[in-house]
Steps between C-alpha positions, in 0.01 A plus 500: 500500500284536811747286694788733401300804609425336832867422551591860416239636745626264769861606441402866501300457819789315666743776397265762642469310828880463521545869427234594758667283762843643417375862479591589861852368443530691171381825660729448797801425273435811288461709813824365648684560172370859467581588862840334462583714195410815692717392792791418266471843337510665841794286608689595181487867597607432858776262391633749243521777761668267750755358252572832326593669829766235557627432149465862372486349153170512307599215267580260785183600684285454191646157428460366854145636534395343168647163601316510833174598326536218246556237770202625702276505189590140412435394861165682494402323175587161648291572810203616290509188282533280808183655643322389182631147551736525202817397678595247231454761227720736700778243509473453123504877444816540712663204323418642159617849596862395468453374144296806407763731644770325296299530177414866558857577605636345179248686285572831675875454526593868470243612755615228738863601450423863579300397807778276636756772431278740694494259795881477498531876472256545787759358737824596325452804283771723351293819518234687693216733404657833410834352389651606169571184299597399148386170346493383139570851370234671715609744772261651751363509854306205641144615570317173562567127542280192483560126487479511118665825391689810605397850390767764443467862391776594259683832520297632206167408664416165339332225703676167431362165622786250534417130561670366812633206299699743285647664809600164649676386181678824403760720657360792696667829596378669818627856524351573844512178703737639765403866434858567386595574140815614320489732202783615276574711195802581285639843411784571257792736583757662277842332493666836573302558820608412853306173539594455865355842590185420300452179700527699824239750378257220411551315830449823694161541329407140588600550864280807537197393297192426714371152431838349409610244758851533640509131582551323268729783399438685170793524262624628166765302310656495154299248303656514154763681297288556193602641162427864582407501873600366838177336611422527870244269660302656786329255742288555810237325715160621618198367692209406275245519783567871556220677311697827520778346290358371171780331308454673164477849652801440724711383205395801294595743782841338547578498127399864470717605796798301372459648152472862623780469758746358249419771246527775763845374600619503141486129420428406143231248414581414139283297270628214288748606236417394149782499248397587144739437212454664161612274218608657176373346180 
């Protein structure tokens, strides 16, 4: 028993001596690592400002800055371990990192998929912040983007978080990518009215309405000969980036002017005719 205690004391004393001898290296490694983290944090801010001025895309800037910071942090860790004389352990850690990454990636498949989709979208993205998009039944303006998800604000005020993997795999409609959008509506005329004159009245309104682009040219055409009406389709283009021309308000103004002008000129706007037959018993 005494021999075991002596061995334990000797081992403890040897460990203390080794720790005491290595203490300067440990303190120096911790100091280097702490200073390195502060420098990396400062460099992240400078790099983001530098890259963002040139890319003008927050998602691309965020991705590149995070990659640079990750590489610098790994390099700093290797240097710190080397100062402690743990070069062989560093090699084993780097070798095992690949296997660990594979295991974690398989376990977190969905998160990894969203992250990779975010990387792809960082360099080739079908929308920008502020664009009006529709994806998987949700329609709204893009308010924020990250490497994992995209945040849109729907037209009724809901905040919807959409995983980037879903965006990459599904069809996406961007209503404002080129700031040009076409809108149309249908109005029914009486068969006894002068349809050609009605088309001229509608096109005159489109040509004089502020906010309606004249190129591409607006037009009104017969869309369908329905059961009780001649349906006219009215189409026009407008710029979505013009805050003075909100699409819904513009459409409402045009429809109101078309409706009032046609009525004032004596055109009939009949509703659907329903035929009712009375059967005798």
